[in-house]
N, C-alpha and C positions, 0 to 999 in steps of 0.2 A: 235368597229365599228365607223369609222370617220363620223361625220355629214357632210351633204352637204347642202349648202345654194345656192339656185338659185338666180341669180342676173339679173334683167331685167331693162334696161333703157327704159323709155316710154315718149311719147309726142303725145297726141291725138290718142291713140291706142285702144279705147274702143271696136271697131268692131272686132278686132283680138286678143285681150289679153286673153279672156276667153279660146280660143282654146289652147293657149300656156300654161296657168296655169293648165288646165285640165290634162295635161300630166306630170306634175311635181311631181307625187306621190312618186318617190324615194327620193325626197329632204325632208330634215328635217325642212327647213325654206325657205321662199320666201321673198326676199327683192326687192322692186320696187323703183327705183330712178326716180321720175317723173320730167320732164323738162318743167313744166308749161302747163299741159293739160287743155283744156277748154271744153272737152267733158266728158263722163262718165268713163274715164280711172281709176281714183282713186276709184270710186264706185265699178267697176268690180273687181279691185284688192282686195278691202275689202271683197267682197263676197266670195273670195277664201282664205281668212285668211292671205293674204300677208301683210307684214309691208310696209308702204309707207313712204318714206322720200322725201323731196323737194330737187331737185338738186341745187347746189350752183354754180353760174357762175365762170368758171375758175378752179373749183376743179377737181382733178384727181380722178379716180375711187377708188384708195386705201384710199382716205379720207372718204369714206362711209363704210369702212370695219374695224371699230374700235373695236366693241365688238366681243367676241369669236364666230366665225361662222364656223369653220372647213374648209372644202374645198369649193371653190366657182365654181359653174357651171354657165357660162355666156351664156345668150341667148338674141336674138332679139325678140321683141314681135310678130313677124311674124313667129317664129319658134316653132316647137313642137317635142317632143321626140317620136321616134318610140317605139313600144313595145320591140324590140330587144335592143335598147339603154337603156331603163328603166331597163330591165333585167340585162344588163351589169353593170349598176350602183349598183343595189342591190347585184349582185355577187361580185363586187369590194369591196363594204362596208363589206360584210361578210368575204371575203377572206383576207382582209387587217389586220384582227385581228390575223391571223395565218401566215402571210408572210411578205416579204419585199416590196410587191406591193405598199404600201402607201408611200414608200421612193422615188418613181419616182418623178422627178421634176415637171411634169405636164402630163396631158392626152389630147389627141386630139380626135376629132370626124369627121366623114365624113358627108357631106351634100348632100341632093337632093333638087333641086330648081324647083318650078313650073314655067312654061313658057306658052306662048300662044300655043306652039306646043306640050306641054306635060311636063313630068318630065325629068330633066337632072341631071346627077351626077356631082357634083363639084369635079374636079380632085384631089385636095390636101386636106388632113385632116387639120382642124383648131384647134389650141390649145384653149380649152374651159373649162377644169377642172383644177383649179390651187389651191395651198395652200393659206391660208389667207395671209401669209406673202409676196405673190407675189407683185412686185412693178414695173412691166413693162406693161404698159397699152397704148392702142391707141383707142380713140373713144369708150371707155367703154368695150373693149374686150382685153384679154391678147395678148401681142405681141407673134408672132409665136416662139415656142420653138422646135428646130429641134430634140431634144432628147425625146420629149414627146411620150409616148406610145399611140397607137390608141386603143380606146374602140370599141367593136363590136356594131353594130347598127348605126343608122344615126339620124341626125336632118332633119326634113322636113321644108323647107322655103317656105311659102305660099306668093305669090305675090298679089293674088286677095283676097279681104275680104270675 
């Protein structure tokens, strides 16, 4: 079963981080890269057992992935896994022991975003689950991989705290 490490970049996200971390139960580890928070972000992360490291100015995301972490699930602190996505991750982990699924270059997920008019579906899936050796990053997230397989379920992106 391949381990999954959730990777979340934060900066003054104490009000929303708990909701994100609460849904990461399929992950084996949580790594928070904090970019100089002055609120309770680091404290909230610690309450959920997350490892917190301080961001280094100019460092690429792959600089934070030095120790063995397995696969990396990248989230924004405003995002949460749906139960369907959590189930897909558990299923992926158990099936990958017996199949070639783990050999995919990356995996994508669909998003639903909160707006003042209600929830909208983001039209294209985003690459969010990548192997540790991934080296194509943009602003803390994997660069889109066109051949990534889409997982069932969605990420919910909350705009309001």
